C-alpha beads as a LAMMPS data file, in Angstrom:
LAMMPS data file: protein, C-alpha beads

70 atoms
69 bonds

1 atom types
1 bond types

-500.0 500.0 xlo xhi
-500.0 500.0 ylo yhi
-500.0 500.0 zlo zhi

Masses

1 110.0

Atoms # bond

1 1 1 -358.438 -198.798 -469.412
2 1 1 -357.985 -197.774 -465.369
3 1 1 -358.864 -194.314 -464.652
4 1 1 -357.731 -192.561 -461.474
5 1 1 -359.125 -189.209 -460.194
6 1 1 -356.867 -186.716 -458.666
7 1 1 -358.098 -183.532 -456.671
8 1 1 -355.381 -180.652 -457.456
9 1 1 -356.037 -177.376 -454.979
10 1 1 -355.017 -174.081 -456.767
11 1 1 -354.632 -171.341 -454.153
12 1 1 -354.129 -167.753 -456.157
13 1 1 -352.883 -164.279 -454.694
14 1 1 -356.303 -162.246 -455.872
15 1 1 -359.402 -163.799 -455.756
16 1 1 -360.272 -165.211 -460.030
17 1 1 -364.330 -164.805 -460.338
18 1 1 -366.738 -165.272 -463.416
19 1 1 -367.782 -168.233 -465.359
20 1 1 -365.277 -167.784 -468.386
21 1 1 -362.144 -167.265 -465.835
22 1 1 -362.780 -170.267 -464.522
23 1 1 -363.616 -172.295 -468.233
24 1 1 -359.936 -171.116 -469.126
25 1 1 -358.469 -172.228 -465.709
26 1 1 -359.354 -175.748 -466.361
27 1 1 -358.657 -174.979 -470.098
28 1 1 -354.999 -174.360 -469.261
29 1 1 -355.159 -177.066 -466.577
30 1 1 -355.393 -179.462 -469.312
31 1 1 -353.305 -178.248 -471.743
32 1 1 -351.344 -178.454 -469.218
33 1 1 -351.153 -181.970 -468.865
34 1 1 -351.797 -182.647 -472.425
35 1 1 -348.450 -180.816 -473.264
36 1 1 -346.764 -182.709 -470.452
37 1 1 -347.631 -186.192 -472.173
38 1 1 -346.611 -185.254 -475.586
39 1 1 -343.286 -183.714 -474.524
40 1 1 -342.665 -183.804 -471.234
41 1 1 -342.007 -187.203 -468.926
42 1 1 -346.144 -188.423 -469.266
43 1 1 -347.782 -189.156 -466.498
44 1 1 -347.499 -192.612 -466.174
45 1 1 -344.842 -194.533 -463.856
46 1 1 -341.571 -194.344 -465.604
47 1 1 -341.825 -198.113 -464.941
48 1 1 -343.984 -199.120 -466.668
49 1 1 -345.719 -199.815 -470.193
50 1 1 -348.690 -197.747 -470.367
51 1 1 -349.392 -193.887 -471.534
52 1 1 -352.198 -191.585 -470.830
53 1 1 -355.082 -191.721 -473.338
54 1 1 -358.082 -189.284 -471.706
55 1 1 -356.920 -186.352 -469.439
56 1 1 -360.387 -184.433 -468.242
57 1 1 -360.135 -181.764 -466.196
58 1 1 -363.974 -181.262 -463.661
59 1 1 -363.909 -177.222 -461.612
60 1 1 -365.766 -179.272 -458.686
61 1 1 -367.959 -176.265 -457.419
62 1 1 -369.147 -175.145 -461.634
63 1 1 -368.748 -178.752 -463.194
64 1 1 -367.022 -177.339 -465.680
65 1 1 -365.522 -179.743 -468.226
66 1 1 -362.513 -179.866 -470.569
67 1 1 -361.275 -183.614 -471.879
68 1 1 -357.832 -183.686 -473.542
69 1 1 -356.736 -186.235 -475.674
70 1 1 -353.621 -186.930 -475.700

Bonds

1 1 1 2
2 1 2 3
3 1 3 4
4 1 4 5
5 1 5 6
6 1 6 7
7 1 7 8
8 1 8 9
9 1 9 10
10 1 10 11
11 1 11 12
12 1 12 13
13 1 13 14
14 1 14 15
15 1 15 16
16 1 16 17
17 1 17 18
18 1 18 19
19 1 19 20
20 1 20 21
21 1 21 22
22 1 22 23
23 1 23 24
24 1 24 25
25 1 25 26
26 1 26 27
27 1 27 28
28 1 28 29
29 1 29 30
30 1 30 31
31 1 31 32
32 1 32 33
33 1 33 34
34 1 34 35
35 1 35 36
36 1 36 37
37 1 37 38
38 1 38 39
39 1 39 40
40 1 40 41
41 1 41 42
42 1 42 43
43 1 43 44
44 1 44 45
45 1 45 46
46 1 46 47
47 1 47 48
48 1 48 49
49 1 49 50
50 1 50 51
51 1 51 52
52 1 52 53
53 1 53 54
54 1 54 55
55 1 55 56
56 1 56 57
57 1 57 58
58 1 58 59
59 1 59 60
60 1 60 61
61 1 61 62
62 1 62 63
63 1 63 64
64 1 64 65
65 1 65 66
66 1 66 67
67 1 67 68
68 1 68 69
69 1 69 70
């Protein structure tokens, strides 16, 4: 298994505060990526034979973490 790490920056119209709000965002990002793997085009390049085995989303400041297995 080969792991690749990406940085994603989200900008919201209003301020988002609190541990619960951050936890919800982390879960939604992981769910969106898992959904793409299960019912969309997937995350791996189309020219490859590989597929996504694990998705891990971590909020860099709070270290809030969500792991998903498509």
